Steps between C-alpha positions, in 0.01 A plus 500: 500500500344819648627402855855464358471842336384664814773328700773611252367856505503509876861354506613778254329759723683381806833454334624862525449490876788248525752756412367781722772657711424694813738664761620245742461580864451308829149363566278719706607487867822303416841654568808483266739214564736561801805708440815302402745466786786697341281768344501848646141582384190309419484446121189630325280307251705627200824398662363145575379455136835610337764229522864582545768397235630239747152339515449516121834515327527605137522220249810459286413332171845533352657190658745422228701796365769316298447168339804266532548126454488284811832363631527117484372331813685178609200391697256533215494122421252305280256281697633152583389211275 
């Protein structure tokens, strides 16, 4: 029982470290990724972390604006048998 309590206390002590955020930067001695072929300048760390609207489009939750009954479908047949 005492081992379980110590283990639970240790897990609770380490849990806040999971959400720790630090500034992202390249590893020591490692360069940034190569410049894209069509880019005029080398993007910085902040530019690489921010995605463009084309890469991450906004979500449109409003798919149906007007509710209307479906038109009859001549191919909507019951299963045979």
